[in-house]
Each structure stands twice: as structure tokens, then as C-alpha cells.
N, C-alpha and C positions, 0 to 999 in steps of 0.2 A: 823518651816519650812513648807511652804504651798505646798500641793500636786499639781501636774500639773493637776489633775482631777478637782480641784476647781478653776483653772486659768480662769478668766472671759474673757480674750482675745480670739477672734475667732481663730480657728485652721487653719492657713494659710499654704497651701501646698507650700513647698519650691521647686524651680526649679533650674536646673543647669544654670549657667551663659551663656549668649548667646555671641558667638564670635563676634568681631567687623565686620560689613559689612554683617552679616547674619541676617535672619529674622526667626521668629518662624514658619512661614508657609512653609518654605523650607524643603524638605526632604533631607535626606543624599545623595540620588542618583540623585537629580534634576540637570538639565543642563541649562545654560543660552540660551535664544532664539537666533538663528542665525541672524546676521545682514542682512539687505537687500543687502548689498554689497556682502556678502557671498552667499546669496540665489540666486541671479541672475546668479551665476556661477555654480549652482548645476546641477547635472545630473538627479535629481529626478523631474518628471513631476509634482508631487503633490506640491513639494516645489516651483517650478517655477510658478505654478498657484497661489499659495498663495502670492508670491511676486508680481505677476502681478496685483492682486486684492487689494493689500495693499494700503490704502489711503495715507500712508506715502511715497509711491514710487514717487520720484521726476522725473522731465523731463529728467535730465541728466542720472539718473539710468535707466529710461525706454529706452532711446536711446542706452545706453550701452547694455541693454538686447537685443535690436533689432539688434545689430551687430552680434548676434549669428545666424548662418544659420541653426543650428540643432534644432531650437525651434519646439516643437510639435504644431500642429494647435490649440489644446485646449488652450494652453498658450497664443497664439496670439489673439484668440477670447476673452479670459478673459481680456487681456490687452486692447482690443478695447472698452471694456465697463468700463474701469477704469477711475479714476479722471485724471490720467496722460495723457490719450488720448484726453483730451480737448485742449492740446497744439498743435499748428500748426506743429511743427517739428515732433512730435510723430505721428500725423495723416499721414503725408507724408511718414515717415519711415515705418509705418504699411502697407500702400498701396503698397509701394515698396518692401516689404518682400516677397520672393517667396513662402512662406508657409502660408501666411495669407489666411484664407478661403475667397472664392469669395464674399459671401454675406456681409462679414465684409468690404472688400475693396469697394464694390459698395455703401454701406451705408456711408462710410467715404468720398467718392468722392463728394457727395452732400454738404459736409461741407468744402471742400477745397477752397482756394482763387483762383482767375482767373489764375494767373501765376503759381501757384502750379499745377493746372490742365494741363496747357501747358507743364510743366516739366514732369508730369506723361506720357502724350501722346508722349513725345520725348525720354523717357528712354528705351533703347534697351532691358534691362533685364526684364522689366515688361511684364506680359502676354498680348498677343494681344487683348483679349476681354476686359481687364481692360483699355488698352490704347484707344480702340474704345469708351468705355463708358465715359472716361475722355473727349474725343473730343466731344461727343454728349452733355455732360453736359455743356461744354464750348460754343458750338454752340447755345444752348438754352438761354445763357446769353448775347449774342452779342448785342442785341437791348438795353439792359440796361447798357452796359459798356460805359464808357466815351470815347470821341473821341481820346484822347491821348493814352489810353490803347489799343484801337482798332488799332491804328497806330503801336504800338509796337508789337501787335499780328500779324499784317499783315507782319511784317518784320521777326519775330522770330518763329512763331508757325508752326505746322505741315502743310503739303500741303493741307489737307482737310479743315483746318480752314482758311488758306489763300484763298482757292477756294471760300469759303463762303464770304470772305471779298472782293472778286472781284465785288460783287454786292452791296457794301457799298455806301451809299448816298454821301459820301465825296470823291471827286476825288483823294485827296492825299492818302487816305487809299486804294482806288482801285489801284492806281499806285504802291504803296509800296507792296501790295499783289502780284501784277503781277511780281515783282522783287524777290519774295521769292524763294530761291534756291530749296526748297522742292516741289514747284509747278510743276506739269507735264503738258505736252501738252494736254493729255486726260482730265485733270481737267479743263483746260482753255476752251477746246471745249465744255465740258458739261456746263460750266458757260455761254458761249455764246448762248447756246440753251435754257436757262431758260427764261420764259416769262418776268421776271423782269429785264433781261439784257438790258442795255441802250446803246445809241449810243456812250456814253463816253467810255465804255469798248471796243466796236468795234474799235474805233479810237486808243485807247491805245494799243490794240493787233496788229493792222495793221501798226502802225507808225514805229516800228523797221524794218518791212519788206520793207516798202517804202524807208527808208533810205538806207537799204542794196542794194536795186535795183538801186538807184541813184549812 
């Protein structure tokens, strides 16, 4: 009988069998990572920040997160820098959230589409300074916006945008802006006093008064 001391085979350390579904690296007290669906419902700011910055956060989950009105501003700021914030709907929801930091909202405004800016300017619950900034961003774009889009803005946009379109080179845009229900008499008077105001606007403004007098 050969002694085990003379056994030429290497001394292999035997280990306990590993249960199915487990790995050697797992400790006995380790826990699975919380899913993003669970994380966005957390009350922990740290967990919410991690979820907001997670590259795997989808647009739908980001929108679900933004439905929470109790989000800390740090979470909203982190979300504004995330991959999910490249989506149009997420940008719009971030700008519309009452706790989004002002500098985040202002940065996102420059990335919004024309009619999204119009929507921001018309949304009552959005802070006044953000609405004004949305209007200013929109006004700067008017010269580069197509005729059909300007016509739609003249009909649907805020009074301030409609007042700017009273000076549009196209008579149909000018006339449509004059019929905008948000346009005030003060805005019309101010437009008439502008150096670039033309005879067409004067005639369009005076025409209803002439008809009424007849």
C-alpha cells in the first residue's frame, strides 16, 4: 500500500459544493441591487440621485420619476445631466417641474423645439421668469422659423409672441396675430409705435373700427 505522502498528484483543496444560482464571490449576507423601478420610488436622496444618473434609466422611467413633486433639487439637477434628459419629453417635464433648479431649466430651454417653448410660456404652473425666458428664446428664433410655423404661433402663442408677429412681413401672419385672444390693446399700441410698423398693420387695426362705425 502506497503512503499518501508519496502520492505524486498535487494536493488539491476541496471546497464545498456551490448551490445552484449562487456564485463564489457572493457573501452570505449580500443583497441584490434594487431595480430602477424600485429606486425611483425611494425616499432616499442618495438612491434617487443614483437612479437619475444611471445610464440604464429609460425615458419612461425618467418621466415616471418626474411625476413625483417631492423630488429634491439635487436629483433633478442630476437627471438634467443624464442620458435620459436627451429626450424631448424628459426635457419638457424637467423644465415644467416646480423644483428643477433655475439654471437647469434655463439651459434646457435652449434645447427645446419651437412649439415646446410656446407650451412652456403658456403653462400656468411654471415660474414666471422661466416663462419669460421661454418667450425670449422663441422671439430670437422668429426670423428663422418657417412661414407656416409663424402662422401657427400667431394664432396660438402668448400675447407677447403674437405682438412681435404683428410686425411680420407676411400680411396673413400679421392679421392672424391681431386675432390672437391673448393679445392686449396695450400690446397693439406698442407695436404701432415701433419704427418698423407698416401701413398694413395700421389698416388692419383700424379696419374693425371703421366697420363698427358704419
